[in-house]
VEXVO-260506 format. One line per field, with one value per atom (N, C-alpha, C, CB): x, y, z; residue in three letters; residue number from 1. Coordinates in steps of 0.2 Angstrom, whole numbers, plus 5000, padded with zeros to 4 digits. Glycine has a CB too. Layout:
BEGIN
c1: c(X_...)
c2: c(Y_...)
c3: c(Z_...)
type: c(ALA_...)
seq: c(NUM_...)
This chain:
BEGIN
c1: c(5366_5360_5358_5362_5352_5350_5349_5344_5348_5346_5340_5347_5335_5328_5329_5324_5333_5333_5337_5338_5342_5345_5341_5351_5336_5332_5327_5328_5325_5320_5323_5318_5330_5333_5334_5340_5335_5336_5329_5339_5324_5317_5316_5312_5318_5317_5321_5319_5327_5332_5329_5339_5326_5324_5319_5322_5315_5309_5311_5303_5316_5318_5321_5323_5318_5320_5326_5314_5327_5333_5340_5333_5340_5346_5348_5345_5355_5357_5362_5361_5365_5370_5375_5373_5378_5383_5381_5387_5375_5372_5371_5365_5368_5366_5372_5362_5378_5384_5387_5389_5387_5389_5385_5390_5378_5374_5375_5367_5375_5376_5383_5376_5388_5394_5394_5400_5390_5389_5385_5385_5379_5375_5379_5369_5384_5388_5392_5392_5395_5399_5395_5402_5389_5384_5382_5378_5381_5379_5385_5377_5391_5397_5398_5403_5397_5398_5392_5400_5387_5381_5378_5382_5379_5377_5371_5383_5367_5362_5361_5355_5365_5365_5371_5364_5377_5383_5388_5387_5390_5394_5401_5391_5406_5413_5416_5418_5418_5420_5427_5414_5430_5436_5434_5443_5436_5435_5438_5438_5444_5447_5443_5454_5440_5436_5429_5435_5426_5420_5421_5417_5426_5427_5429_5434_5432_5434_5428_5439_5424_5417_5412_5414_5412_5407_5410_5405_5416_5419_5419_5415_5420_5421_5428_5417_5431_5438_5441_5440_5437_5440_5437_5439_5441_5439_5434_5445_5434_5429_5422_5430_5422_5415_5413_5416_5417_5416_5413_5422_5416_5414_5408_5420_5407_5401_5395_5401_5395_5389_5388_5390_5393_5392_5389_5399_5391_5388_5381_5392_5379_5372_5368_5372_5371_5367_5366_5371_5370_5369_5364_5376_5364_5360_5352_5362_5352_5345_5343_5346_5347_5345_5345_5338_5349_5350_5355_5352_5360_5365_5369_5371_5372_5376_5383_5373_5388_5395_5399_5398_5402_5407_5414_5405_5418_5424_5429_5427_5434_5440_5446_5441_5449_5455_5461_5455_5461_5466_5467_5466_5473_5474_5473_5481_5473_5473_5465_5477_5461_5454_5449_5452_5444_5439_5434_5435_5430_5425_5418_5424_5414_5407_5402_5405_5398_5392_5386_5393_5381_5375_5369_5373_5366_5360_5354_5359_5352_5346_5339_5347_5339_5333_5333_5331_5329_5329_5323_5332_5323_5316_5312_5318)
c2: c(6003_5998_5995_5993_5995_5991_5984_5995_5980_5973_5972_5970_5977_5976_5977_5981_5982_5983_5977_5990_5975_5969_5963_5967_5962_5956_5957_5955_5964_5965_5964_5973_5966_5965_5957_5968_5953_5946_5943_5943_5946_5943_5945_5946_5951_5953_5948_5960_5947_5943_5935_5943_5933_5926_5925_5925_5930_5929_5929_5934_5932_5933_5926_5938_5923_5916_5917_5912_5923_5924_5923_5931_5924_5924_5917_5928_5916_5910_5910_5907_5905_5905_5910_5898_5911_5916_5923_5915_5925_5931_5933_5932_5928_5929_5929_5923_5926_5926_5933_5921_5936_5943_5948_5944_5947_5952_5952_5950_5946_5945_5948_5938_5947_5951_5958_5949_5961_5968_5970_5970_5967_5968_5968_5964_5963_5963_5969_5957_5972_5978_5984_5979_5984_5989_5989_5989_5984_5983_5985_5976_5983_5985_5993_5981_5996_6003_6007_6004_6004_6007_6012_6011_6009_6013_6009_6014_6013_6009_6012_6010_6017_6020_6018_6027_6021_6020_6016_6026_6010_6006_6006_5999_6007_6006_5999_6011_5996_5989_5989_5985_5983_5981_5974_5981_5974_5967_5961_5968_5962_5956_5954_5958_5959_5958_5955_5964_5957_5955_5947_5959_5946_5939_5935_5939_5937_5933_5931_5936_5936_5935_5931_5942_5931_5928_5921_5931_5919_5913_5912_5907_5918_5918_5918_5924_5913_5913_5915_5906_5916_5918_5924_5912_5928_5935_5934_5938_5930_5929_5928_5924_5924_5922_5929_5916_5932_5938_5943_5941_5945_5950_5948_5951_5941_5939_5940_5932_5938_5939_5946_5934_5949_5956_5960_5960_5959_5963_5961_5961_5954_5952_5956_5945_5956_5960_5967_5960_5970_5977_5977_5980_5972_5972_5971_5966_5967_5965_5971_5959_5976_5982_5982_5983_5977_5977_5982_5970_5983_5988_5992_5984_5997_6001_6001_6008_6000_5999_6004_5992_6008_6013_6011_6020_6008_6006_6011_6001_6010_6014_6011_6016_6014_6011_6012_6013_6016_6017_6012_6024_6009_6003_6005_6000_6012_6014_6016_6020_6016_6018_6012_6025_6012_6007_6009_6005_6005_6006_6007_6000_6011_6012_6007_6019_6005_6001_6004_5993_6005_6008_6002_6014_6001_5996_6000_5993_5997_6000_5998_5999_5992_5989_5989_5982_5994_5995_5993_6002_5991_5989_5995_5986)
c3: c(5349_5348_5355_5343_5356_5363_5361_5365_5367_5366_5363_5372_5364_5361_5353_5364_5351_5344_5341_5343_5344_5342_5340_5347_5345_5345_5339_5351_5338_5333_5326_5333_5325_5319_5317_5319_5323_5321_5319_5328_5322_5320_5313_5325_5310_5303_5299_5302_5301_5297_5296_5300_5302_5302_5297_5309_5296_5291_5284_5293_5282_5275_5273_5275_5268_5266_5261_5262_5259_5254_5258_5251_5264_5268_5270_5274_5268_5270_5276_5264_5278_5284_5283_5285_5277_5276_5277_5270_5274_5275_5283_5272_5286_5293_5297_5296_5296_5300_5299_5297_5293_5292_5296_5285_5295_5298_5306_5296_5309_5316_5318_5318_5314_5316_5316_5311_5311_5311_5317_5304_5318_5324_5330_5324_5331_5337_5338_5337_5332_5332_5334_5325_5331_5333_5340_5329_5343_5350_5355_5352_5353_5357_5356_5354_5350_5349_5352_5342_5354_5356_5350_5362_5344_5338_5334_5333_5331_5327_5320_5330_5319_5312_5308_5312_5310_5306_5311_5304_5309_5313_5310_5313_5314_5311_5312_5315_5306_5306_5302_5302_5303_5299_5296_5304_5290_5286_5290_5279_5293_5296_5302_5298_5306_5312_5310_5316_5305_5303_5301_5298_5297_5295_5301_5290_5305_5311_5315_5316_5316_5320_5317_5322_5310_5306_5304_5300_5305_5303_5296_5306_5292_5285_5284_5281_5280_5280_5274_5282_5268_5262_5260_5256_5256_5254_5249_5251_5244_5239_5242_5234_5247_5251_5254_5256_5258_5261_5256_5265_5251_5246_5243_5241_5241_5238_5242_5236_5248_5253_5255_5258_5256_5259_5253_5261_5247_5241_5240_5235_5241_5241_5246_5242_5252_5258_5256_5264_5252_5250_5244_5247_5240_5234_5237_5229_5242_5245_5249_5250_5251_5254_5262_5252_5264_5271_5274_5273_5270_5273_5267_5277_5269_5264_5267_5264_5263_5265_5262_5263_5266_5264_5265_5267_5261_5262_5264_5257_5268_5269_5266_5277_5262_5258_5262_5251_5268_5272_5277_5275_5278_5283_5290_5282_5292_5298_5300_5300_5295_5297_5295_5293_5299_5298_5293_5305_5290_5285_5289_5280_5286_5289_5286_5287_5290_5288_5291_5290_5286_5289_5288_5285_5293_5293_5290_5300_5285_5281_5284_5274_5286_5288_5296_5285_5299_5306_5309_5308_5315_5319_5320_5325)
type: c(UNK_UNK_UNK_UNK_UNK_UNK_UNK_UNK_UNK_UNK_UNK_UNK_UNK_UNK_UNK_UNK_UNK_UNK_UNK_UNK_UNK_UNK_UNK_UNK_UNK_UNK_UNK_UNK_UNK_UNK_UNK_UNK_UNK_UNK_UNK_UNK_UNK_UNK_UNK_UNK_UNK_UNK_UNK_UNK_UNK_UNK_UNK_UNK_UNK_UNK_UNK_UNK_UNK_UNK_UNK_UNK_UNK_UNK_UNK_UNK_UNK_UNK_UNK_UNK_UNK_UNK_UNK_UNK_UNK_UNK_UNK_UNK_UNK_UNK_UNK_UNK_UNK_UNK_UNK_UNK_UNK_UNK_UNK_UNK_UNK_UNK_UNK_UNK_UNK_UNK_UNK_UNK_UNK_UNK_UNK_UNK_UNK_UNK_UNK_UNK_UNK_UNK_UNK_UNK_UNK_UNK_UNK_UNK_UNK_UNK_UNK_UNK_UNK_UNK_UNK_UNK_UNK_UNK_UNK_UNK_UNK_UNK_UNK_UNK_UNK_UNK_UNK_UNK_UNK_UNK_UNK_UNK_UNK_UNK_UNK_UNK_UNK_UNK_UNK_UNK_UNK_UNK_UNK_UNK_UNK_UNK_UNK_UNK_UNK_UNK_UNK_UNK_UNK_UNK_UNK_UNK_UNK_UNK_UNK_UNK_UNK_UNK_UNK_UNK_UNK_UNK_UNK_UNK_UNK_UNK_UNK_UNK_UNK_UNK_UNK_UNK_UNK_UNK_UNK_UNK_UNK_UNK_UNK_UNK_UNK_UNK_UNK_UNK_UNK_UNK_UNK_UNK_UNK_UNK_UNK_UNK_UNK_UNK_UNK_UNK_UNK_UNK_UNK_UNK_UNK_UNK_UNK_UNK_UNK_UNK_UNK_UNK_UNK_UNK_UNK_UNK_UNK_UNK_UNK_UNK_UNK_UNK_UNK_UNK_UNK_UNK_UNK_UNK_UNK_UNK_UNK_UNK_UNK_UNK_UNK_UNK_UNK_UNK_UNK_UNK_UNK_UNK_UNK_UNK_UNK_UNK_UNK_UNK_UNK_UNK_UNK_UNK_UNK_UNK_UNK_UNK_UNK_UNK_UNK_UNK_UNK_UNK_UNK_UNK_UNK_UNK_UNK_UNK_UNK_UNK_UNK_UNK_UNK_UNK_UNK_UNK_UNK_UNK_UNK_UNK_UNK_UNK_UNK_UNK_UNK_UNK_UNK_UNK_UNK_UNK_UNK_UNK_UNK_UNK_UNK_UNK_UNK_UNK_UNK_UNK_UNK_UNK_UNK_UNK_UNK_UNK_UNK_UNK_UNK_UNK_UNK_UNK_UNK_UNK_UNK_UNK_UNK_UNK_UNK_UNK_UNK_UNK_UNK_UNK_UNK_UNK_UNK_UNK_UNK_UNK_UNK_UNK_UNK_UNK_UNK_UNK_UNK_UNK_UNK_UNK_UNK_UNK_UNK_UNK_UNK_UNK_UNK_UNK_UNK_UNK_UNK_UNK_UNK_UNK_UNK_UNK_UNK_UNK_UNK_UNK_UNK_UNK_UNK_UNK_UNK_UNK_UNK_UNK_UNK_UNK_UNK_UNK_UNK_UNK_UNK_UNK_UNK_UNK_UNK_UNK)
seq: c(1_1_1_1_2_2_2_2_3_3_3_3_4_4_4_4_5_5_5_5_6_6_6_6_7_7_7_7_8_8_8_8_9_9_9_9_10_10_10_10_11_11_11_11_12_12_12_12_13_13_13_13_14_14_14_14_15_15_15_15_16_16_16_16_17_17_17_17_18_18_18_18_19_19_19_19_20_20_20_20_21_21_21_21_22_22_22_22_23_23_23_23_24_24_24_24_25_25_25_25_26_26_26_26_27_27_27_27_28_28_28_28_29_29_29_29_30_30_30_30_31_31_31_31_32_32_32_32_33_33_33_33_34_34_34_34_35_35_35_35_36_36_36_36_37_37_37_37_38_38_38_38_39_39_39_39_40_40_40_40_41_41_41_41_42_42_42_42_43_43_43_43_44_44_44_44_45_45_45_45_46_46_46_46_47_47_47_47_48_48_48_48_49_49_49_49_50_50_50_50_51_51_51_51_52_52_52_52_53_53_53_53_54_54_54_54_55_55_55_55_56_56_56_56_57_57_57_57_58_58_58_58_59_59_59_59_60_60_60_60_61_61_61_61_62_62_62_62_63_63_63_63_64_64_64_64_65_65_65_65_66_66_66_66_67_67_67_67_68_68_68_68_69_69_69_69_70_70_70_70_71_71_71_71_72_72_72_72_73_73_73_73_74_74_74_74_75_75_75_75_76_76_76_76_77_77_77_77_78_78_78_78_79_79_79_79_80_80_80_80_81_81_81_81_82_82_82_82_83_83_83_83_84_84_84_84_85_85_85_85_86_86_86_86_87_87_87_87_88_88_88_88_89_89_89_89_90_90_90_90_91_91_91_91_92_92_92_92_93_93_93_93_94_94_94_94_95_95_95_95)
């Protein structure tokens, strides 16, 4: 993901009034991973890392808002149930 794509995504998120601070924190953490991995389609993430970067400290909060982002159509989450493998997140709304 380029810095231009990153800024376009942030502009899209900024306009959506349904998103609250927790949604935005999670989205920004995913975008940060995408930027670091130079990926714009499928991003490899770990729940613990996303929680750390977004400052979400409880599992219920993480799951609630991550599910809402999926329901709103912002991302698709493919969990890995293996502790040695990261999960896949696909950004559905792209610039």
